[in-house]
N, C-alpha and C positions, 0 to 999 in steps of 0.2 A: 513324334512317335512315342506311344505309351510303353512303359516298361513295367514288368510284373515283379512284385515283391514276393517274399517267402509266404506271406499270408494269403496269396492268391489275388491281392488287390493291385491294380495298376496305379500309376502316379496320379490319376484323376480320382482315385477312391472307388472305382467301379469294381465289382467282383467279376472275376474271370471264371469260366467253367473249368472244372478239373476232371480229367479222364480217370475214373476210378480204377480201371484195369491197369493203366500205366502206373498209377500211384501204388497199387498193390505190388506190381512187378518191381518197381523201384525200391520199395521198402524190403521186399524179399531179397534183393541184391545187397542193399546197404546194411540191413539189420535183420538177418534171417531168423534169429531166435526170438525176436520180439513177438509178444502175444498179439495176434491180430483179432481174435474172437474168443469170447469166453461165454459159455452158456452153462450156468450152474457150476459144477466142478470141472467140466470139460473145457479144454483150451485147444486152440489151433494157432500155431505160429504162422508168420507170413510165408516162411519157406514151405511149410506143409500146405497152406492154402494155395499157394502158387502151384506146387507140385500136383496136388489133387485136382485142382481146377484145370490145369493143362492136360492132364491125363483124361479127364472126363470130356473136355472140349474136343480132343482128338477122337474119342469114341463117338461123340455126337456127330462130328463131321463124317466119320466113316459110315454112320447110319443115315446119312443124307439130311441132317438137321440144318445145315448151313442155309440161311435165308428162310427157314421154316419157323413155325410157332412150336415151341417146346414148353410143356407144362411141368410144374413140380407139384406133386401130390404129397404133402406131409407137413409136419409141424415146423415152426421156425426154430431151427437148431443149426449145428455145425454143417450137417449135410445140406441143408437148405442154402446156407451161405455159399458153400462150395458150388452147388448146382447153379445158383444165380450167376456167379462169376463165370463158370464154365459155359453157360448158355450164351452169355454176352461175348465171351472169347470165341465161340463157335459161329459168331455172326448170326445168331438166331434171336427170335423174339421170345421173351419170358412171359409165360402165362401162370399166374399164381392160382393154385387150386387148393383150397382149404378143406381138409377132411371133415370139418364140422358143417360144411354146406350140405343142404338137401341134395340127394342124388339127381333130382330133376334139374336143379340149378347148375350143378357141375357138368352134367351132360349137355345142357344148353350152351354153356361157356365153351366146352370142347368143340361142339359142332359149329357154333358161330365163328370161332376163331380159326377153324380148320386146323386144329392142333394135330400135328403129325406124330408126335412122340411125347410120352410122359415119363418122367423119371421120379423116383421116390425111394424112401429108405428100405421098403420091403415089397415083396411080391404081394399083390392085393388079392384078397378072396373075391372081391366084387369086380373082377376084371371085365365082366360083362358091361359094367358102367361105361367103360372106355371104348366099346365097340361103336364108334361114331356111325352116323347115318349109313345107309346102304352103299354109299360111294366109296367106302374103304374103312378099314379098321385102324384105329389109333393104336400104336404100339406102346407097351409099357416096358420100361427097363429098370430093374432094381439098381439102385446106386452102387452097392458093393459089387454086383456082377459087372457093371460097366468099368469100375476101377480095376477089378481082377482081370478083365479082358485085356486092358492095356498092359498090366504087369505081366501077364502070360506071354503076350507078343514080345515085350521087351526082353523077358527072360529067354525065350526061345531064340531070339535074334542074337543075344549076347553069347550063347554057347557055341556058335558056329565059327568057322575060320573066317579070316578077313576076306578071302577071295569069293566065298560063296554066300556071305552073310547078307549082302544087299539083295541078291536074287531070292534067297530064302525068305527074307522079311517081306519082300514084295508079294511072293506067292502066298505066304501066311496071311498077310493083310487082305489079299484078294479073296482067299477062301473064307475068311471071317466075314467079309463084306457080302459075299454070295450067300452064306448061311443066314445072314440077317434078313435077306430079302425074301 
């Protein structure tokens, strides 16, 4: 029986796959203030990456993204990294959409992948680009709005008494889910 070492190699020298999501969660628990990502002067700790990606993953699942293709439209930055981790945590498939692509190429990728939802840093002026074929529109969700949605639900639930908080949270989540449809 092969045993794995800290480097990810077993006793036979073969590399073992590493689950990136589990590794991020493990580092967030063991060393939460350690810098996970740095883009220019901006930094994100493992604790912040885990917290943001968990919140976004829950929002994605609430919007029916579990098992669906979810695109990210934006530059490679801290929001992008958070979104990729969240998409994987939501059991979705990640579709990278580069804003520098010609509109026809991006539309083709969205249509061919049957992308259900696109997230990005800002509301797009060219939202028409994401109106996938006549079979249904692809939704766009600004990143900050998705994160605020989770925070609003959590804050509303936190201010209730213990006895009615579970019922209230379920009702609030259901209303948010119905509004999204």
